[in-house]
C-alpha positions in Angstrom: -2.9 47.4 24.1 -2.2 45.3 20.9 0.6 44.0 18.6 1.4 46.6 16.5 2.8 44.7 13.6 0.5 42.3 11.4 1.1 40.1 10.0 -1.3 38.9 6.5 -1.2 36.8 4.0 0.9 37.2 0.7 -1.1 35.6 -2.2 1.2 33.7 -3.8 4.9 33.9 -3.8 6.9 33.9 -6.1 8.1 30.2 -6.6 12.3 31.3 -7.1 11.5 33.5 -3.4 11.2 29.5 -1.8 14.5 29.2 -2.9 16.4 32.1 -2.3 15.3 31.8 1.4 17.8 29.1 2.8 20.1 31.0 1.0 19.8 34.2 2.2 18.9 32.4 5.2 23.1 30.8 4.6 24.1 33.6 4.0 22.8 35.8 7.4 24.7 32.8 9.5 27.7 33.5 8.3 27.7 36.5 8.6 25.9 36.4 13.0 28.5 33.6 13.0 31.6 35.8 12.4 30.4 38.2 14.5 30.4 35.9 17.0 33.9 34.2 16.5 34.9 38.0 17.1 33.0 38.6 20.1 34.8 35.2 21.0 38.0 36.9 20.6 38.4 35.6 17.2 39.9 36.4 13.8 37.0 36.3 11.7 38.0 35.4 9.0 40.4 33.0 10.2 37.5 31.3 12.2 35.0 31.7 9.0 37.9 30.1 7.0 38.5 27.2 10.0 35.1 26.5 9.8 33.6 26.3 6.7 36.6 26.3 4.6 39.1 23.9 5.9 37.3 20.9 6.1 37.3 20.9 1.7 40.8 20.9 1.4 41.9 17.7 1.0 40.0 15.0 -0.4 40.2 13.0 2.7 37.8 16.1 3.7 35.4 15.7 1.4 34.9 12.3 2.5 34.7 13.4 5.6 31.5 15.6 5.0 30.1 13.1 3.0 30.2 10.9 5.7 28.5 13.1 7.9 25.8 13.9 5.5 24.7 10.2 5.6 22.5 10.1 8.5 21.5 13.6 8.3 20.2 13.2 4.6 18.2 9.4 5.3 17.2 10.9 8.3 15.9 14.3 6.6 14.2 13.2 3.4 12.2 9.8 5.8 11.0 13.4 8.0 9.9 14.9 4.8 7.2 11.9 4.2 5.9 13.0 7.8 6.1 16.7 7.4 4.7 16.6 3.8 1.7 14.4 5.4 1.4 16.6 8.6 2.6 13.8 10.7 5.0 15.6 13.1 7.8 13.3 13.8 10.3 14.2 16.1 11.6 11.1 16.7 13.9 10.0 13.9 17.2 10.3 16.6 14.7 7.8 18.6 14.2 5.1 15.6 18.1 5.8 15.1 19.5 4.3 17.7 17.3 2.1 18.1 18.0 1.0 13.5 21.7 1.0 15.8 20.7 -1.2 18.4 19.0 -3.8 16.0 21.7 -3.9 13.2 24.7 -4.0 16.1 22.8 -7.2 17.5 22.7 -9.0 13.9 26.4 -7.4 13.2 28.3 -9.3 16.8 26.7 -12.3 15.3 29.3 -12.8 12.7 32.3 -13.8 12.7 36.3 -14.3 11.4 34.6 -16.7 8.3 32.1 -14.7 7.7 31.4 -12.8 4.1 31.1 -9.6 2.7 27.4 -10.4 1.9 26.8 -10.6 6.0 26.5 -7.0 6.3 23.0 -6.8 4.3 21.3 -8.9 6.9 22.7 -5.9 9.7 21.4 -3.4 7.1 18.4 -4.5 7.1 17.9 -5.2 10.6 18.4 -1.8 11.3 16.0 -0.6 8.8 13.5 -3.3 10.7 14.4 -1.8 13.9 14.2 1.7 13.1 10.7 1.2 11.6 9.4 -1.2 14.6 10.7 2.1 16.9 8.5 4.3 14.4 5.9 1.9 14.4 5.2 2.8 18.3 4.5 6.1 17.8 1.9 5.4 14.8 0.3 3.2 16.9 0.1 5.7 19.6 -1.4 8.5 17.6 -3.9 5.9 15.2 -5.5 4.3 18.0 -4.8 6.5 21.0 -5.2 10.0 19.3 -1.8 10.4 21.4 0.7 14.1 20.1 3.1 12.5 17.5 4.9 15.0 18.5 5.6 14.2 22.7 5.4 10.9 21.6 7.9 10.7 19.3 10.6 12.9 21.6 9.9 11.0 24.3 10.8 7.8 22.6 14.1 9.3 21.9 15.0 9.2 25.3 13.9 5.7 25.9 15.8 4.4 22.6 18.7 6.4 24.2 18.6 4.3 27.6 18.0 1.0 26.4 21.0 1.9 23.8 23.3 2.4 27.2 21.4 -0.4 28.9 22.4 -2.9 26.2 26.2 -1.7 25.7 26.4 -1.6 29.7 25.1 -5.0 29.8 24.1 -7.8 27.5 26.3 -6.6 24.4 29.7 -4.7 26.0 32.6 -6.2 25.2 34.4 -8.9 27.7 37.6 -8.0 26.7 37.0 -4.0 26.4 38.3 -2.8 29.9 34.8 -2.7 31.8 34.2 0.5 28.9 30.7 0.8 27.7 30.6 -0.4 23.6 30.8 -3.4 22.0 33.8 -5.6 21.0 34.4 -4.3 16.8 32.7 -5.9 14.3 34.1 -8.4 11.9 34.8 -7.2 8.3 31.8 -9.0 7.2 29.4 -6.6 8.9 31.5 -3.3 7.5 30.2 -1.2 4.9 32.8 -1.8 1.9 34.7 1.6 1.3 34.4 3.2 -2.2 37.9 5.0 -1.7 41.1 3.7 -0.5 42.8 5.9 2.1 39.0 7.6 3.2 37.1 6.1 5.5 33.7 6.8 2.5 31.7 3.8 2.3 29.0 2.9 0.3 26.8 4.1 2.8 27.1 7.0 1.0 25.3 5.8 -2.0 22.6 4.1 -0.2 21.4 7.4 1.2 21.4 9.1 -2.7 19.4 6.3 -4.0 17.3 6.7 -0.4 16.5 10.4 -1.3 16.3 9.1 -5.2 13.1 7.0 -4.2 11.5 9.3 -2.1 11.6 12.0 -4.9 9.9 9.2 -7.1 7.4 7.8 -4.4 6.1 12.2 -3.7 6.3 13.4 -7.0 5.4 10.5 -9.0 3.4 7.9 -7.2 0.1 8.5 -6.5 0.8 7.9 -2.8 2.6 11.1 -2.9 0.0 13.0 -4.2 -2.3 11.6 -1.3 0.6 12.7 2.0 1.0 16.4 -0.3 -3.6 16.8 0.2 -3.0 15.5 3.5 -0.7 18.4 4.7 -2.6 20.4 2.7 -5.7 20.3 3.2 -6.8 17.2 5.8 -10.6 18.2 4.9 -10.1 17.8 1.3 -8.0 14.8 1.6 -10.9 12.7 4.2 -13.9 14.0 1.5 -11.2 12.3 -1.4 -11.6 9.0 0.2 -7.9 9.0 1.6 -7.6 7.3 5.1 -5.5 9.9 7.3 -4.9 6.0 9.6 -3.0 4.7 6.9 -1.1 7.8 5.5 0.7 7.6 9.6 1.5 4.0 9.7 3.1 4.6 6.0 5.1 7.9 6.5 5.3 7.0 10.6 7.3 3.6 8.9 9.3 4.9 5.9 10.5 7.6 8.0 11.7 4.9 11.6 13.2 2.8 7.7 15.4 5.1 6.7 16.8 6.5 10.4 17.0 3.3 11.5 19.2 2.1 8.5 20.9 5.1 8.9 22.1 3.8 12.8 22.9 1.1 11.4 25.4 2.7 8.9 27.2 4.7 11.8 27.8 1.5 13.5 29.4 -0.7 10.8 30.2 2.3 9.2 32.9 4.6 10.4 32.5 3.1 13.8 32.3 -0.4 13.2 30.9 -0.8 16.9 28.3 0.4 19.5 28.8 2.8 21.8 26.4 5.3 23.8 27.5 8.0 21.5 26.7 6.5 18.1 24.8 9.4 17.1 25.9 13.2 18.1 22.1 14.2 17.1 21.6 13.9 13.8 18.3 12.8 13.6 17.6 16.1 15.1 19.9 18.1 12.7 17.9 16.1 9.9 14.9 18.5 10.8 16.8 21.5 9.9 17.9 20.3 7.2 14.4 19.1 5.8 13.4 22.7 6.7 15.7 24.1 4.6 15.7 21.5 2.0 12.5 23.0 1.3 11.1 19.4 2.3 11.5 18.0 -1.1 14.1 14.4 -1.3 16.5 16.8 -3.8 16.6 19.9 -1.4 17.9 17.9 1.3 21.3 16.3 -0.7 22.8 20.3 -0.5 21.1 20.8 2.7 22.7 17.9 4.2 25.7 19.1 3.1 25.5 22.2 4.6 24.8 20.5 7.8 27.2 17.7 7.7 30.1 20.6 7.3 28.6 22.6 10.4 29.8 19.0 12.2 32.7 19.1 10.4 33.9 22.7 10.9 33.1 22.5 14.6 35.8 20.0 15.3 38.3 21.8 13.8 37.4 24.8 15.7 37.0 23.2 18.9 40.9 21.9 18.1 42.6 24.4 15.8 40.7 27.8 17.7 39.6 25.8 21.2 36.3 27.0 20.1 34.0 25.3 22.6 32.3 22.0 21.5 28.9 24.1 21.6 29.2 26.2 18.5 28.1 23.7 16.4 24.8 23.6 18.2 25.5 27.6 17.6 25.1 27.4 14.3 22.4 24.9 13.9 20.4 27.2 15.7 21.0 30.1 13.8 20.3 28.2 10.2 16.9 27.2 11.8 16.2 30.8 13.2 16.9 33.1 10.1 15.0 29.9 7.7 12.2 31.1 9.7 12.2 34.2 9.6 13.1 34.9 6.4 9.9 31.9 5.1 8.3 34.4 7.1 9.2 37.7 4.9 8.7 35.3 2.0 5.0 34.3 2.9 3.7 36.9 5.0 3.2 40.4 4.2 4.8 42.4 7.4 2.1 46.0 8.2 2.8 48.7 11.0 -0.4 49.3 12.2 0.5 51.2 15.6 -0.9 50.4 19.6 -4.6 50.8 19.7 -5.5 50.4 23.7 -9.0 48.4 24.0 -12.1 49.6 25.2 -13.1 48.9 28.5 
């Protein structure tokens, strides 16, 4: 028996539909979330208000969303480069953690007399640490033809174990009563705060600058065209003389550096130290952000904002409504499911062909 529905690619979907798809997916996510809240015994309207509106009812709330948006945006615009080049880097989370370790190691060198300039080497070390972690995947893919999906994903767990070892061993705070964490960074190693009375730091500006830089790279420079052609038509790219090995290295180094910078910003920004839970999964959530943003740097900005709102709304739902922490992951999964479903309808025509018996 065959599958009764056939999918055939549409000739040329309307360009506007590519952007209506994320909006439709978000609307369906909200509606489905309301149904889930009702099934959990909550007032759907009150729960949706707590999840989507309450985080934005004050200046401090907006600043907290911007803080959570920062690592998501940095990781997602880096992933845009990889995915456009047909390099399936799933390990931005590991590159973020590696960057946090490298940046944290430099930050711990500061003392009370260190000036505010010291945050610059902290950020550079973070970017270098993430790039080095991304280079490991590029090396195994380029030289040994290893699958970058598996390699980058496995390196996430290596980085997490390395962080756990560091904060429980050589980098642990000797005055921290045995807790697995480093000492608090000195003020010279911390990111300056932009808005008094909030935790909003200059990392937000760095993320926006990075998004602008990736837009220039992808849309205004020749190498951006190489990324696009290699992703859409690898054989045509080889015929044009493009070197796939070079694109693997460049895309992984760029993505690793941006994800590592995100880790350094988290450590030197809102946390002010290294802990085993430096990231609640920003690197994985950034994959969803990249696809919701249509694999464009400017599209990742609103997508990262929505995803950050999911994180903050989930925290409020836990504290005010007593809902489980997994509610954030549920919303992330729903958004990914609906964006894939909407894209399928846009790019493919569904036809009912019925059941047919196979010839004996």
